C-alpha positions in Angstrom: -6.9 16.3 7.8 -9.8 15.2 5.6 -10.7 17.2 2.6 -14.4 17.0 3.6 -15.9 19.9 5.6 -17.6 18.7 8.8 -20.2 21.5 9.0 -23.8 20.5 9.8 -25.7 22.9 7.6 -27.9 21.6 4.7 -25.6 23.2 2.2 -22.6 21.4 3.7 -24.5 18.1 3.6 -25.3 18.6 0.0 -21.6 19.3 -0.7 -20.8 16.0 1.0 -23.3 14.2 -1.2 -21.9 15.9 -4.4 -18.3 15.2 -3.4 -18.9 11.5 -2.7 -20.9 11.1 -5.9 -18.2 12.8 -8.0 -15.4 10.7 -6.6 -17.2 7.5 -7.1 -17.9 8.5 -10.7 -14.2 9.2 -11.2 -13.2 5.9 -9.4 -10.5 7.8 -7.7 -9.8 9.1 -4.2 -7.1 11.8 -3.7 -3.8 10.7 -2.1 -3.2 7.3 -0.6 -5.3 5.8 2.2 -4.5 3.1 4.6 -5.9 -0.4 3.8 -9.2 -1.3 5.3 -9.1 -2.8 8.8 -10.1 -6.5 9.2 -13.4 -5.3 10.8 -14.3 -3.1 7.9 -13.4 -5.8 5.4 -15.5 -8.4 7.2 -18.5 -6.0 7.4 -18.3 -5.4 3.7 -17.9 -9.1 3.0 -21.0 -9.7 5.2 -23.0 -7.7 2.6 -21.9 -10.1 -0.2 -22.9 -13.4 1.4 -26.3 -15.0 2.0 -28.6 -13.7 4.8 -27.9 -16.6 7.2 -24.1 -16.2 7.0 -24.5 -12.4 7.2 -26.5 -12.8 10.4 -23.8 -15.0 11.9 -21.1 -12.5 11.1 -23.1 -9.7 12.7 -23.6 -11.8 15.8 -19.9 -12.7 15.9 -19.1 -9.0 15.7 -21.4 -8.1 18.6 -20.0 -11.0 20.6 -16.4 -10.0 20.0 -15.6 -13.1 17.9 -13.1 -12.2 15.2 -12.0 -14.1 12.1 -8.4 -15.2 11.6 -6.2 -12.4 10.4 -3.8 -12.7 7.5 -2.3 -9.2 7.8 -5.0 -7.4 5.9 -7.6 -8.5 3.4 -6.8 -5.6 1.1 -3.5 -7.4 0.4 -5.5 -10.5 -0.4 -7.5 -8.6 -3.0 -4.3 -7.4 -4.5 -3.0 -11.0 -4.7 -6.2 -12.1 -6.5 -6.2 -9.2 -8.9 -2.5 -9.9 -9.7 -3.2 -13.6 -10.3 -6.2 -12.8 -12.6 -4.0 -10.2 -14.4 -1.4 -12.9 -15.2 -4.0 -15.3 -16.3 -5.5 -12.8 -18.7 -2.3 -11.8 -20.3 -2.4 -12.1 -24.1 0.3 -14.5 -25.2 -0.6 -14.5 -28.9 2.4 -12.4 -29.9 4.6 -14.1 -27.3 3.8 -17.8 -27.2 7.0 -18.5 -25.3 5.8 -16.5 -22.4 2.6 -18.6 -21.8 4.4 -21.1 -19.5 6.0 -18.3 -17.4 2.6 -16.6 -17.0 1.0 -19.8 -15.9 3.7 -20.5 -13.4 3.4 -17.0 -12.0 -0.4 -17.5 -11.7 0.0 -20.9 -10.1 2.4 -19.4 -7.5 -0.1 -16.7 -6.6 -2.9 -19.2 -6.4 -0.8 -21.2 -3.9 -0.4 -18.2 -1.7 -4.2 -17.4 -1.9 -5.0 -21.0 -1.0 -2.7 -20.7 2.0 -4.6 -17.7 3.2 -7.9 -19.6 2.6 -6.7 -22.4 4.9 -5.7 -19.9 7.5 -9.1 -18.2 7.4 -11.3 -21.3 7.0 -9.6 -23.9 9.1 -8.5 -22.0 12.2 -9.1 -24.0 15.4 -8.7 -20.9 17.5 -11.6 -19.1 16.0 -14.2 -21.9 15.3 -15.7 -24.7 17.3 -13.8 -28.0 16.8 -16.2 -30.4 18.6 -19.9 -31.3 18.4 -20.7 -29.9 21.8 -18.8 -26.6 21.1 -20.5 -26.3 17.7 -24.0 -26.8 19.3 -23.2 -24.1 21.8 -22.0 -21.7 19.1 -25.2 -22.4 17.1 -27.4 -21.5 20.1 -25.4 -18.3 20.5 -25.8 -17.6 16.7 -22.0 -17.4 16.1 -21.3 -20.7 14.4 -20.0 -20.7 10.8 -20.2 -24.0 8.9 -17.3 -24.9 6.6 -19.1 -23.9 3.5 -20.1 -20.5 5.1 -16.4 -19.9 5.9 -15.5 -20.6 2.3 -18.2 -18.1 1.2 -16.9 -15.5 3.6 -13.3 -16.0 2.3 -14.5 -15.7 -1.3 -16.2 -12.4 -0.3 -13.0 -11.2 1.4 -11.1 -11.7 -1.8 -13.3 -8.9 -3.2 -12.4 -6.5 -0.4 -12.2 -3.0 -2.0 -8.7 -1.9 -2.4 -6.9 0.6 -4.7 -5.6 -0.8 -7.9 -2.1 -2.0 -7.7 -1.1 -1.4 -11.3 -3.1 1.6 -12.4 -5.3 2.0 -15.5 -2.5 1.6 -18.0 -2.4 -2.1 -17.4 -5.4 -2.4 -19.8 -6.3 -6.0 -20.7 -3.5 -7.3 -18.6 -0.8 -6.2 -21.0 0.7 -2.7 -21.1 3.8 -1.0 -22.3 5.2 -1.3 -18.8 4.5 -5.0 -18.9 6.3 -5.3 -22.2 9.3 -3.3 -21.0 9.7 -5.1 -17.7 9.2 -8.5 -19.2 11.9 -7.7 -21.8 14.3 -6.5 -19.2 13.6 -9.4 -16.9 14.1 -11.9 -19.7 17.5 -10.4 -20.7 18.7 -10.3 -17.1 17.6 -13.8 -16.2 20.5 -16.0 -15.1 22.8 -13.1 -14.8 24.5 -11.7 -11.6 22.0 -8.8 -11.5 18.9 -10.8 -11.9 17.7 -10.3 -8.4 18.2 -6.5 -8.6 16.4 -6.3 -11.9 13.4 -8.2 -10.5 13.3 -5.8 -7.5 13.5 -2.8 -9.9 10.8 -4.0 -12.2 8.6 -4.6 -9.2 9.1 -1.0 -8.1 8.1 0.1 -11.6 4.8 -1.8 -11.3 4.2 -0.5 -7.9 4.7 3.2 -8.6 3.3 3.6 -12.1 0.3 6.0 -12.1 0.1 6.1 -8.3 -0.6 9.8 -7.6 -4.0 8.9 -6.3 -5.9 5.8 -5.2 -7.7 4.4 -8.2 -10.4 1.7 -8.1 -11.9 -0.8 -10.5 -15.3 0.8 -10.6 -17.6 3.2 -8.7 -18.8 0.4 -6.4 -15.4 -0.4 -5.1 -14.7 3.3 -4.7 -17.9 3.7 -2.7 -17.3 0.7 -0.4 -13.7 1.7 0.2 -14.7 5.2 1.2 -17.4 3.8 3.5 -14.9 1.4 5.0 -12.3 4.0 5.7 -15.0 6.2 7.3 -16.0 3.2 9.5 -12.4 2.9 10.6 -12.0 6.6 11.3 -15.0 6.6 13.5 -14.3 3.3 15.3 -10.7 4.2 16.1 -11.5 7.6 17.5 -11.0 7.8 21.2 -13.8 10.5 21.3 -16.3 8.1 19.7 -15.3 5.3 22.3 -15.7 7.7 25.2 -18.7 8.0 27.4 -19.4 11.4 25.8 -20.8 9.7 22.7 -22.3 6.7 24.4 -25.8 7.7 23.3 -24.7 8.1 19.7 -23.0 4.7 19.7 -26.2 3.1 20.8 -28.1 4.9 18.1 -25.8 3.8 15.3 -24.4 0.3 14.9 -21.4 1.0 12.7 -20.8 -2.6 11.7 -24.5 -3.1 10.6 -24.5 0.2 8.8 -21.4 -0.7 6.7 -22.9 -4.2 6.1 -26.2 -2.7 4.8 -24.3 -0.3 2.6 -22.4 -3.3 1.2 -25.6 -5.2 0.6 -27.1 -2.4 -1.4 -23.9 -1.8 -3.4 -23.5 -5.5 -4.2 -27.1 -5.8 -5.3 -26.9 -2.6 -7.4 -23.7 -3.7 -9.1 -25.2 -7.1 -10.0 -28.4 -5.6 -11.4 -26.5 -3.0 -13.3 -24.2 -5.6 -14.8 -27.3 -7.7 -15.9 -28.8 -4.6 -17.5 -25.6 -3.9 -19.4 -25.6 -7.5 -20.7 -29.2 -7.2 -21.8 -28.5 -3.8 -23.5 -25.6 -5.4 -25.4 -27.6 -8.3 -26.7 -31.0 -6.6 -27.4 -31.2 -4.5 -30.5 -35.0 -3.6 -30.8 -35.9 0.0 -29.8 -38.6 -1.0 -27.3 -36.2 -3.1 -25.3 -33.4 -0.5 -25.5 -35.8 2.1 -24.2 -36.9 -0.1 -21.3 -33.3 -0.8 -20.4 -32.5 2.9 -20.3 -35.6 3.5 -18.2 -34.4 0.9 -15.7 -31.0 2.4 -15.7 -32.5 5.7 -14.7 -34.3 4.0 -11.8 -31.0 2.5 -10.7 -29.3 5.9 -10.7 -31.9 7.1 -8.2 -30.9 4.2 -5.9 -27.3 4.9 -6.5 -27.7 8.6 -5.5 -29.5 7.5 -2.3 -26.6 5.1 -1.6 -23.9 7.7 -2.1 -25.9 9.9 0.2 -25.8 7.3 2.8 -22.0 6.9 2.5 -21.7 10.7 2.5 -23.5 10.7 5.9 -20.9 8.2 7.2 -18.0 10.3 5.9 -19.5 13.4 7.5 -19.9 11.5 10.8 -16.2 10.6 10.7 -15.3 14.2 10.1 -17.5 15.5 12.9 -16.1 12.9 15.3 -12.5 13.8 14.4 -13.3 17.5 14.7 -14.8 16.9 18.1 -11.7 15.0 19.1 -9.5 18.0 18.1 -11.8 20.4 19.9 -11.7 18.1 23.0 -7.9 18.2 22.9 -8.0 22.0 22.7 -10.5 22.2 25.6 -8.4 19.8 27.6 -5.3 21.9 27.0 -7.2 25.0 28.1 -8.5 23.3 31.2 -5.0 22.1 32.0 -3.7 25.6 31.5 -6.3 27.0 33.9 -5.5 24.2 36.3 -1.8 25.0 36.0 -2.5 28.7 36.7 -4.4 27.7 39.9 -1.5 25.4 40.9 1.1 28.1 40.2 -0.9 30.6 42.3 -1.2 28.1 45.0 2.5 27.4 45.0 3.2 31.1 45.1 0.7 31.6 47.9 2.4 28.9 49.9 5.8 30.4 49.6 5.7 31.9 53.0 4.7 28.6 54.5 7.5 26.9 52.7 10.0 29.4 54.0 8.8 28.8 57.6 8.8 25.0 57.0 12.3 25.2 55.6 13.4 27.3 58.6 11.8 24.9 61.0 13.6 21.9 59.3 16.9 23.8 59.5 16.2 24.5 63.2 15.5 20.8 63.8 18.7 19.9 61.9 20.7 22.2 63.9 19.3 20.7 67.1 20.1 17.2 65.9 23.6 18.2 64.9 24.3 19.9 68.3 22.8 17.0 70.2 24.9 14.5 68.3 28.1 16.4 69.0 27.3 16.6 72.7 
């Protein structure tokens, strides 16, 4: 059950807005959520590519044309983050570890490139001949090779909870030091495999009470993506009962537009931060702060848009629960009617049984004669 309340009053909507804004500021979501679906990841990626590629992805979605699956693009993001973490490790105090770190990063890069080949070069998902490519272009669903590469690069940024938690600051933490020490001591011993497994568990479970994210933008996009998945997977939403609402709201386009705004806002905010770090005169600093204030207005509007999507997910799930309750009540009433009918027909059944026995006796008597 979601922690959000699905009421439709203005006060409840405001509470949704405040809740989403607060959680994005904390870069944390309570508990653990399922990874984003491929559809949600692609919609978010569509917001991070150029307009032409974005339009093709939207057309492909409407045409039912998927991209190759690699078992979840959130896992791809974790691979990329882990590789970057190994690359960024400080080896100043441990020069002997530099080679091991590079080898680990190279191994992860190899796995990432394997996924890139799967996504970019699939013959099952993209046109392989000139005639087929022309047909796809006319239909608006053709992705050129460079566009597929751009989409894959965007998919590597699929929002996902941090794998290692905030204590892995600057790629080197106390846990890193401890697990590296234990691993090096156990190397080439009979228990090496078990030690590697145990140190992996340490990394996996350290600081994992809640889902944490790199920044507020990843938090926002992940929350929007999970809401997209909740609505899309709901049998109630897919039923004829909500057909009008489905026609009013294109979920894929809505999530893509949220991603477009979040991506643009993140880029502008980063640029402002760079300017603020390099400029020292008061006039420039005041202008930067003024622009930051303007961006916060946009951010508040964006969190409100995501809050509306979260509320929709709650309302749809609530309606599904109510529908199940109504169905159960209807079945109970129907069952009462059927029971009454069965009871009412008891006399007829007795007569029918007696008649069947009578026929049986006749057959038995006739056969013996």
